[in-house]
C-alpha positions as CSV (number, residue, x, y, z in Angstrom):
1,X,70.4,136.3,110.3
2,X,73.7,138.6,109.4
3,X,76.0,138.1,106.5
4,X,78.3,136.0,108.5
5,X,75.8,133.1,108.7
6,X,74.8,132.5,105.2
7,X,75.9,129.2,103.9
8,X,75.2,127.1,100.9
9,X,72.4,124.8,101.1
10,X,73.6,121.1,102.4
11,X,74.7,119.1,99.1
12,X,75.3,123.0,96.7
13,X,78.8,123.0,97.1
14,X,81.2,119.6,95.6
15,X,84.9,118.6,96.2
16,X,87.2,118.6,93.6
17,X,87.9,115.3,91.9
18,X,91.8,115.3,92.7
19,X,93.2,113.4,90.0
20,X,96.7,111.4,89.9
21,X,96.8,111.3,93.2
22,X,97.5,107.7,93.6
23,X,95.6,104.5,94.8
24,X,94.0,105.4,97.8
25,X,92.4,108.5,95.7
26,X,89.2,106.6,94.9
27,X,89.5,106.8,91.3
28,X,92.6,104.0,90.4
29,X,96.2,103.9,89.3
30,X,95.3,105.1,86.3
31,X,93.0,108.1,87.6
32,X,90.4,107.3,85.5
33,X,92.1,106.6,81.6
34,X,92.2,104.0,81.0
35,X,95.7,101.9,80.6
36,X,98.5,103.5,78.7
37,X,98.2,105.4,75.2
38,X,97.6,108.3,73.6
39,X,95.1,109.8,75.6
40,X,95.5,108.4,78.8
41,X,98.3,111.5,78.3
42,X,98.9,114.6,80.0
43,X,97.5,117.7,77.2
44,X,96.2,114.8,75.2
45,X,93.1,116.0,72.6
46,X,91.9,114.3,69.7
47,X,89.7,116.9,67.3
48,X,86.5,115.6,67.0
49,X,85.6,113.5,64.2
50,X,89.0,112.2,64.1
51,X,89.1,108.4,63.6
52,X,92.2,107.3,64.4
53,X,94.1,107.9,60.7
54,X,91.4,106.3,58.9
55,X,89.8,108.4,56.4
56,X,86.7,110.3,58.0
57,X,83.3,110.0,57.4
58,X,82.8,113.8,56.2
59,X,85.5,113.2,54.0
60,X,84.2,110.2,52.5
61,X,81.0,110.8,52.0
62,X,80.0,112.6,48.6
63,X,79.8,116.6,48.4
64,X,77.0,117.7,45.8
65,X,75.0,120.9,45.1
66,X,75.9,124.8,46.4
67,X,74.5,126.8,49.2
68,X,74.0,130.1,48.8
69,X,74.0,131.4,51.9
70,X,77.8,132.4,52.2
71,X,76.4,135.5,50.2
72,X,73.2,136.3,50.5
73,X,71.6,139.7,50.7
74,X,70.2,139.6,54.6
75,X,67.8,141.9,55.2
76,X,66.1,143.3,58.5
77,X,62.7,143.3,58.2
78,X,60.5,146.4,59.5
79,X,56.8,146.3,59.0
80,X,54.7,149.7,58.2
81,X,52.4,149.3,61.2
82,X,56.0,150.2,63.3
83,X,56.6,153.7,61.0
84,X,53.6,154.6,62.8
85,X,55.5,156.1,66.0
86,X,57.1,158.8,64.1
87,X,55.9,162.3,63.4
88,X,54.6,163.3,60.0
89,X,56.8,164.1,57.3
90,X,60.0,162.3,59.1
91,X,62.8,161.2,57.5
92,X,63.2,157.7,58.6
93,X,66.5,155.9,57.6
94,X,68.5,153.0,58.8
95,X,70.3,155.0,61.8
96,X,67.0,156.2,62.8
97,X,65.6,153.1,63.0
98,X,68.6,151.8,64.7
99,X,67.8,154.5,67.7
100,X,65.0,153.6,68.2
101,X,65.1,149.8,68.2
102,X,63.5,148.5,65.3
103,X,66.3,147.2,63.7
104,X,68.8,145.3,65.6
105,X,71.5,143.3,65.1
106,X,73.9,142.6,61.6
107,X,72.7,142.4,58.1
108,X,72.8,143.6,54.8
109,X,70.5,146.5,54.7
110,X,67.2,147.2,55.9
111,X,63.7,146.0,54.1
112,X,60.4,147.6,54.6
113,X,57.3,145.2,54.6
114,X,53.5,145.8,54.1
115,X,52.1,144.5,57.3
116,X,49.9,146.6,59.1
117,X,48.6,150.0,58.2
118,X,50.5,153.4,58.0
119,X,49.0,156.4,59.2
120,X,51.5,158.2,58.9
121,X,53.5,160.5,55.7
122,X,57.1,159.6,55.6
123,X,60.1,159.6,54.0
124,X,61.3,156.1,54.2
125,X,65.5,155.0,53.0
126,X,65.4,151.9,52.9
127,X,67.5,149.1,50.9
128,X,64.7,147.5,49.7
129,X,60.7,148.0,49.9
130,X,57.7,145.4,49.6
131,X,54.9,146.4,47.1
132,X,52.7,146.2,49.3
133,X,54.6,148.7,51.3
134,X,55.8,150.7,48.8
135,X,51.9,151.0,48.2
136,X,50.9,151.9,51.8
137,X,54.1,155.1,52.5
138,X,53.0,156.7,48.4
139,X,49.2,156.5,49.3
140,X,49.9,158.3,52.7
141,X,51.8,161.1,50.4
142,X,55.1,159.5,51.8
143,X,58.2,158.9,49.5
144,X,60.2,155.5,49.3
145,X,63.8,156.0,48.6
146,X,65.9,153.0,47.5
147,X,69.3,153.4,48.9
148,X,72.4,151.5,47.8
149,X,74.1,148.8,50.5
150,X,76.9,149.4,52.7
151,X,76.0,152.9,53.6
152,X,76.5,154.9,50.8
153,X,73.7,157.2,51.3
154,X,75.0,158.2,54.9
155,X,78.4,159.3,53.9
156,X,79.0,162.9,52.8
157,X,79.7,164.1,50.5
158,X,83.0,165.0,49.1
159,X,83.2,168.8,48.8
């Protein structure tokens, strides 16, 4: 078999539907658009939820309550058992966690959680700590340093 012998499997390729080519195209004189009106015109599109000028359902129903999702602080969770990959006395901060793949994606900060068992003495700089994580880190002789959100700790001080 050579490269020029390769062909798609039978039925895998379809001819493009050629609309508006006339009666003999198999799609009739209106090409499947029905008769006249806004949707029969070329370039027409009606936005989702449009009800022909009637007040749309989303605007008719009452709106109640408040949702805090837009203003909530989103943390990337990292468990203490994942921190065992670092050597003793390592400074573990957001940059190191992102570089090693323990913290990925957009968020307002890193929160260290207490799942698992910590076997190393580390200096951990994060935006938040659970009580059990703080207890484990300090029990091994390490330190927990709370960093303000927005990367203020990563910025070099002005000289």
